[in-house]
C-alpha positions as CSV (number, residue, x, y, z in Angstrom):
1,M,0.1,0.2,0.1
2,L,1.5,3.3,-1.2
3,V,0.6,6.5,0.5
4,D,1.1,9.5,-2.2
5,T,-0.7,11.9,-4.3
6,A,-0.3,9.3,-7.2
7,A,1.4,6.1,-7.6
8,P,4.6,6.6,-9.9
9,A,4.4,3.8,-12.7
10,W,7.4,1.8,-11.3
11,T,5.5,1.1,-7.8
12,I,2.5,-0.5,-9.5
13,P,4.1,-4.0,-9.9
14,Y,5.1,-3.7,-6.0
15,L,1.5,-2.8,-4.8
16,A,-1.4,-5.1,-3.6
17,P,-4.0,-5.1,-6.7
18,D,-7.0,-4.7,-4.0
19,H,-5.7,-1.8,-1.8
20,S,-2.7,0.0,-3.8
21,H,-2.9,3.5,-3.0
22,I,-4.1,5.8,-0.4
23,C,-4.3,9.4,-2.1
24,A,-2.9,12.2,0.4
25,D,-0.4,15.3,0.0
26,L,2.8,14.0,1.8
27,S,3.8,17.9,2.3
28,D,1.0,17.9,5.1
29,P,1.7,15.2,7.8
30,A,-1.7,15.8,9.5
31,V,-3.5,15.2,6.3
32,V,-1.4,11.8,5.6
33,A,-2.2,11.0,9.3
34,A,-5.8,11.5,8.6
35,A,-5.9,9.4,5.3
36,V,-4.1,6.3,7.0
37,K,-5.9,6.3,10.3
38,A,-9.1,6.3,8.1
39,F,-8.1,3.5,6.1
40,A,-6.6,1.7,9.3
41,A,-10.2,1.7,11.0
42,D,-11.0,-1.1,8.3
43,H,-8.0,-2.6,7.4
44,N,-5.2,-4.4,9.2
45,V,-1.9,-2.1,8.7
46,G,1.1,-4.3,9.6
47,G,3.9,-1.7,9.4
48,V,4.8,1.7,8.2
49,I,8.1,2.7,6.5
50,A,9.3,5.6,4.2
51,Y,11.8,5.0,1.3
52,M,12.2,8.9,0.8
53,E,14.5,11.1,3.2
54,H,11.9,13.7,3.4
55,H,9.1,11.4,4.9
56,V,10.8,9.4,7.6
57,V,9.4,11.5,10.5
58,T,6.1,11.4,9.2
59,A,6.1,7.6,8.9
60,A,7.4,7.4,12.5
61,E,4.7,9.3,13.3
62,I,1.8,7.4,11.8
63,A,3.7,4.1,12.8
64,Q,3.5,5.5,16.7
65,M,-0.2,6.8,16.0
66,L,-1.1,2.9,15.2
67,G,1.1,1.4,17.7
68,L,3.6,-0.2,15.3
69,P,7.1,-0.8,15.7
70,T,9.3,2.2,14.8
71,S,12.2,4.6,16.2
72,P,10.7,7.5,18.0
73,A,9.6,10.4,15.5
74,E,11.9,12.8,17.6
75,A,14.9,10.5,16.8
76,M,14.1,10.4,13.3
77,S,13.6,14.2,13.3
78,A,17.0,14.5,14.7
79,A,18.6,12.5,12.0
80,R,16.8,14.5,9.4
81,D,18.2,17.8,10.9
82,K,22.2,17.9,10.5
83,A,22.4,20.6,13.3
84,T,20.6,18.5,15.9
85,T,22.8,15.3,14.8
86,R,25.8,17.1,15.3
87,L,24.5,18.6,18.8
88,L,23.5,15.2,19.6
89,L,26.7,13.4,18.7
90,D,28.8,16.2,20.4
91,Q,26.7,15.7,23.5
92,H,27.3,12.0,23.8
93,K,31.2,12.3,22.7
94,V,30.6,10.4,19.2
95,P,33.4,11.3,16.8
96,S,32.0,13.7,14.1
97,A,32.8,17.2,12.9
98,R,32.6,20.5,14.2
99,A,30.0,22.3,13.1
100,K,28.0,25.6,13.5
101,E,24.7,26.7,12.1
102,A,25.1,29.9,10.0
103,P,22.3,32.6,9.4
104,T,23.9,34.7,7.3
105,V,27.0,34.8,4.9
106,E,28.9,36.5,7.5
107,A,28.1,34.3,10.0
108,A,29.2,31.4,7.9
109,L,32.7,33.5,7.2
110,D,33.1,33.9,10.9
111,H,32.2,30.1,11.8
112,A,34.9,29.1,8.9
113,D,37.7,31.3,10.5
114,T,37.0,29.6,13.6
115,I,37.1,26.2,12.4
116,G,39.8,26.7,9.8
117,Y,39.8,26.1,5.9
118,P,38.7,23.9,4.1
119,V,35.1,23.4,5.4
120,M,31.8,22.1,4.2
121,V,28.8,24.1,3.7
122,K,25.5,22.2,3.7
123,P,21.8,22.4,4.1
124,R,20.5,21.4,7.7
125,S,17.7,19.0,5.8
126,Q,18.3,18.2,2.3
127,A,19.4,15.2,0.5
128,G,21.0,13.6,-2.3
129,S,24.0,15.9,-1.7
130,A,22.0,18.8,-2.9
131,G,23.8,22.2,-1.6
132,V,26.7,20.5,-0.1
133,V,29.8,22.6,-1.2
134,R,33.5,22.4,-0.1
135,V,34.9,25.8,0.5
136,D,38.7,26.4,0.6
137,C,38.8,30.1,1.3
138,R,36.6,33.3,2.0
139,T,36.1,34.1,-1.6
140,Q,34.4,31.0,-2.4
141,M,32.0,31.2,0.8
142,R,29.1,33.6,-0.5
143,E,28.4,31.2,-3.8
144,A,28.5,28.1,-1.6
145,Y,26.4,29.6,0.9
146,E,23.9,30.6,-1.6
147,R,24.1,26.9,-3.0
148,A,23.3,25.6,0.6
149,S,20.4,27.9,1.1
150,S,18.4,27.1,-2.3
151,E,19.6,23.8,-3.8
152,S,17.2,21.1,-3.5
153,V,16.6,17.3,-4.8
154,P,14.7,17.8,-8.1
155,G,11.1,17.2,-7.8
156,L,10.9,17.6,-3.9
157,K,10.1,20.4,-2.0
158,Q,11.6,21.3,1.3
159,Y,10.9,19.2,3.9
160,G,12.6,19.8,7.8
161,P,14.0,22.9,9.0
162,A,15.7,25.2,6.7
163,G,19.3,26.7,7.4
164,V,22.9,26.4,6.6
165,L,25.4,24.5,8.5
166,V,29.2,25.2,8.3
167,E,31.0,21.9,9.0
168,E,34.8,21.1,9.7
169,Y,36.3,19.2,6.8
170,L,37.1,15.5,7.5
171,D,39.8,14.2,5.6
172,G,40.0,10.5,4.5
173,T,38.0,7.8,3.0
174,E,34.3,7.7,3.1
175,I,32.2,4.8,3.4
176,S,28.3,4.4,4.2
177,V,27.5,1.6,6.8
178,E,24.1,-0.3,6.2
179,T,22.8,-0.7,9.7
180,A,20.1,-2.8,11.1
181,V,18.6,-1.4,14.4
182,L,16.8,-4.3,16.2
183,G,16.0,-2.2,19.4
184,A,17.4,0.0,21.8
185,G,21.2,-0.5,22.1
186,Q,21.1,-3.0,19.6
187,S,22.6,-2.1,16.3
188,R,24.0,-4.7,13.8
189,I,26.4,-3.6,10.6
190,V,25.0,-5.8,7.7
191,A,27.0,-3.9,4.7
192,V,29.4,-1.5,4.3
193,T,29.6,0.8,1.1
194,R,32.8,2.0,-0.3
195,K,32.3,5.3,-2.5
196,L,34.2,5.7,-5.5
197,S,36.3,8.9,-6.0
198,A,34.9,11.8,-7.6
199,P,36.5,14.8,-9.3
200,P,38.0,17.5,-7.1
201,G,35.4,20.0,-6.3
202,T,32.4,18.2,-6.4
203,T,30.5,16.5,-3.8
204,Q,28.1,14.4,-5.9
205,E,28.2,10.6,-5.8
206,Y,30.1,9.0,-8.4
207,G,29.5,5.2,-7.5
208,H,29.8,2.6,-4.9
209,V,31.0,-0.6,-4.3
210,I,30.0,-3.5,-1.7
211,D,32.4,-6.5,-1.2
212,A,31.2,-9.5,1.2
213,G,34.9,-9.8,1.9
214,D,35.4,-6.2,3.4
215,P,37.1,-6.3,6.7
216,L,35.2,-3.4,8.1
217,L,32.2,-5.8,8.3
218,H,33.9,-6.8,11.4
219,D,35.9,-4.0,12.7
220,A,35.1,-3.4,16.2
221,E,36.1,0.0,16.1
222,L,33.8,1.1,13.4
223,A,31.0,-1.1,15.1
224,H,31.4,0.8,18.3
225,V,31.1,4.3,16.7
226,I,28.1,3.1,14.8
227,S,26.4,2.0,17.7
228,A,27.2,5.2,19.8
229,A,25.5,7.3,17.0
230,V,22.4,5.4,17.0
231,D,22.1,5.5,20.7
232,A,23.0,9.1,20.8
233,L,19.8,10.2,18.4
234,G,17.8,7.5,20.3
235,L,17.0,5.5,17.2
236,T,15.6,2.2,18.1
237,C,14.2,0.1,15.0
238,G,14.8,0.2,11.4
239,V,17.6,0.2,8.7
240,M,19.7,3.3,8.4
241,C,22.3,4.5,6.0
242,I,25.1,5.9,8.1
243,E,27.7,7.8,6.5
244,V,31.4,7.9,8.1
245,M,34.7,9.2,7.3
246,L,37.6,6.8,7.8
247,T,40.3,9.6,9.1
248,A,43.9,9.2,10.5
249,T,42.3,9.5,13.9
250,G,39.5,7.0,13.4
251,P,35.9,6.8,12.1
252,R,34.0,10.1,12.4
253,I,30.3,10.3,11.7
254,V,29.5,12.3,8.6
255,E,25.5,11.7,8.5
256,I,22.9,9.5,9.6
257,N,19.9,8.8,7.3
258,G,17.1,7.1,8.8
259,R,16.2,5.2,5.7
260,L,17.6,2.7,3.1
261,G,20.6,4.2,1.3
262,G,20.1,5.2,-2.1
263,D,21.9,4.7,-5.5
264,L,20.5,1.2,-5.5
265,L,22.7,0.3,-2.6
266,P,20.1,-2.4,-1.5
267,L,20.5,-3.9,-4.9
268,L,24.3,-4.1,-4.4
269,A,23.9,-5.4,-1.0
270,Q,21.7,-8.4,-2.4
271,H,24.1,-9.3,-5.0
272,A,27.3,-9.0,-3.0
273,L,25.9,-10.5,0.1
274,G,22.7,-12.0,-0.6
275,I,20.9,-9.7,2.1
276,D,17.9,-8.0,1.4
277,L,18.0,-4.7,2.9
278,A,14.4,-3.8,2.0
279,Q,13.0,-7.0,3.6
280,I,15.1,-6.4,6.6
281,A,13.3,-2.9,6.6
282,A,9.8,-4.4,6.4
283,A,10.4,-7.0,9.1
284,L,11.4,-4.6,11.5
285,A,8.6,-2.4,10.6
286,T,6.2,-5.2,11.0
287,G,7.7,-6.9,14.5
288,T,9.3,-9.9,12.6
289,T,12.5,-11.3,12.7
290,P,14.8,-10.1,9.8
291,A,17.2,-12.2,7.8
292,L,20.6,-10.6,8.7
293,E,23.0,-13.5,7.6
294,P,24.8,-13.3,4.6
295,T,23.8,-16.0,1.8
296,E,26.3,-14.8,-0.8
297,H,30.3,-13.7,-0.8
298,A,30.8,-11.8,-3.9
299,A,31.1,-8.0,-4.9
300,A,28.8,-5.6,-6.6
301,A,29.3,-1.8,-8.1
302,I,27.6,0.8,-9.5
303,R,28.9,4.0,-11.4
304,F,26.9,7.3,-12.4
305,A,28.1,8.8,-15.5
306,Y,28.4,13.2,-15.2
307,P,29.1,15.4,-18.1
308,T,32.6,16.2,-18.2
309,E,31.4,19.6,-19.8
310,S,28.3,21.7,-19.6
311,G,26.2,22.4,-22.4
312,V,23.5,20.6,-24.6
313,L,23.5,16.8,-25.1
314,A,23.8,15.8,-28.6
315,C,24.3,12.4,-28.2
316,L,24.1,9.7,-25.5
317,A,24.1,5.9,-26.1
318,F,25.9,2.5,-24.9
319,R,27.5,0.8,-27.7
320,P,25.7,-2.5,-28.6
321,S,28.6,-4.5,-27.5
322,V,27.8,-3.6,-23.7
323,D,24.9,-6.3,-23.8
324,R,27.9,-9.1,-24.4
325,M,29.3,-8.3,-20.9
326,R,28.2,-11.1,-18.6
327,V,29.2,-9.4,-15.3
328,L,26.8,-6.4,-16.3
329,E,23.5,-6.5,-14.2
330,R,22.0,-3.3,-16.1
331,A,23.1,0.1,-17.8
332,V,20.5,2.6,-17.8
333,I,20.6,6.1,-19.7
334,S,19.0,9.0,-17.8
335,Q,18.9,11.8,-20.1
336,R,17.8,12.5,-23.8
337,P,19.7,14.3,-26.8
338,G,18.6,18.2,-26.3
339,A,18.9,18.3,-22.6
340,F,21.3,20.9,-20.9
341,V,23.4,19.3,-18.5
342,S,25.8,20.8,-16.1
343,A,29.3,19.5,-15.4
344,P,31.3,19.5,-11.8
345,P,31.0,21.8,-9.7
346,H,27.7,22.9,-10.6
347,A,26.3,19.2,-11.4
348,T,23.3,18.1,-9.6
349,L,21.5,14.6,-9.5
350,N,19.7,15.8,-12.4
351,D,22.6,15.8,-14.3
352,R,23.3,12.5,-14.3
353,L,23.8,11.1,-17.8
354,A,23.6,7.2,-16.9
355,H,24.3,4.4,-14.5
356,W,25.4,0.8,-14.8
357,V,25.6,-1.9,-12.2
358,V,28.2,-4.8,-12.4
359,T,29.1,-7.7,-10.3
360,G,32.0,-10.0,-9.7
361,P,34.0,-12.0,-7.1
362,T,35.9,-9.0,-5.7
363,A,35.6,-5.2,-5.5
364,A,38.7,-5.0,-7.8
365,D,37.0,-7.3,-10.2
366,C,33.9,-4.9,-10.2
367,L,36.0,-1.7,-10.5
368,T,37.8,-3.1,-13.7
369,S,34.3,-4.0,-15.1
370,L,32.8,-0.6,-14.3
371,D,35.8,1.1,-16.4
372,Q,35.3,-1.2,-19.4
373,V,31.6,-0.1,-19.3
374,A,32.2,3.3,-19.2
375,Q,34.3,2.6,-22.4
376,L,31.4,1.8,-24.2
377,L,29.3,4.8,-23.4
378,D,29.5,7.7,-26.1
379,V,28.7,11.0,-25.0
380,T,28.5,14.1,-27.2
381,I,27.8,17.5,-25.9
382,T,27.6,20.9,-27.7
383,A,28.4,24.0,-25.7
384,P,26.0,27.0,-25.9
385,A,26.7,30.2,-27.0
386,V,26.3,31.7,-23.6
387,M,26.7,29.6,-20.5
388,T,24.3,29.9,-17.7
389,Y,23.8,27.4,-14.6
390,C,20.4,26.8,-13.2
391,V,20.3,26.0,-9.4
392,R,17.9,23.1,-9.2
């Protein structure tokens, strides 16, 4: 059963044929709660989950209303609000990044001077790396602040508190830790996602790889930091995607997302480990025992293609030989000729040209295959006479 103003076409095969859709405006939690409550009066609702970042708090509130398993809505709200996340992590002495809220550009400059450059400037409650900018010096702050104040995930309105944070830049290797929270004080790492490197000056995600043989799956220090972060926010139920920077001084929390990881991470986990993250989330939401043990020992990876220059897309296609690659799980084109696309550092999620998923015995094998597929993607971009950038 889906709650939304309309059911997107891709969801139809997954919905119950008899009761597939409750029509409600997701931007109004009271309307959503009333619609679900009315439905629940005549139907048995087993659990409530949200797959979009923007609706995790509403889902928790509705689950609480119906007496169903969930993390407290206050905890989910703390995960959505990066300022509250940083405050709670600091109070509980969980390693993270120093951060201050900046109501003005001048305040952002003052905070950056105190923290020390480089810094990260980001919105309090956006998603998909929207508005996240690295700032190396004072002259870059105004543009970064404007982006953090205005950029959003394409097609989605502002949910959660508005505002801008200035954060300490964490240097290291970034990962995400797919974490099952089985109850208060009970967190378990079920998958570790390594992020692929991106060009300098961009915070967009360029790809991910999950390897069943990753030693971080059994790393005691990482497990301790993850558990401490979950407990600091008061999260007690669900599957979380927790972003971590592996620094010279140890793991430090970047963000805590109260939902499944995006960018097809559940698909990678299923191919690499045989673990179904969505099914785990559903089991926890309905109070049943989740299947957490790996049944596969392999690797899987995804890469996203972004334009290398800004302009009008003239040609975009995979060569026919890509279909002969046995390790290729999928290759998907995301744009059509005629579209204007922006290259980093102005690129957003909306500028992705294509993505492809590969499988293999190890992460190294997958990275090699990703490169081979990249060679089979033809892209032609013509620069416009006048270059403009649209902040979406």
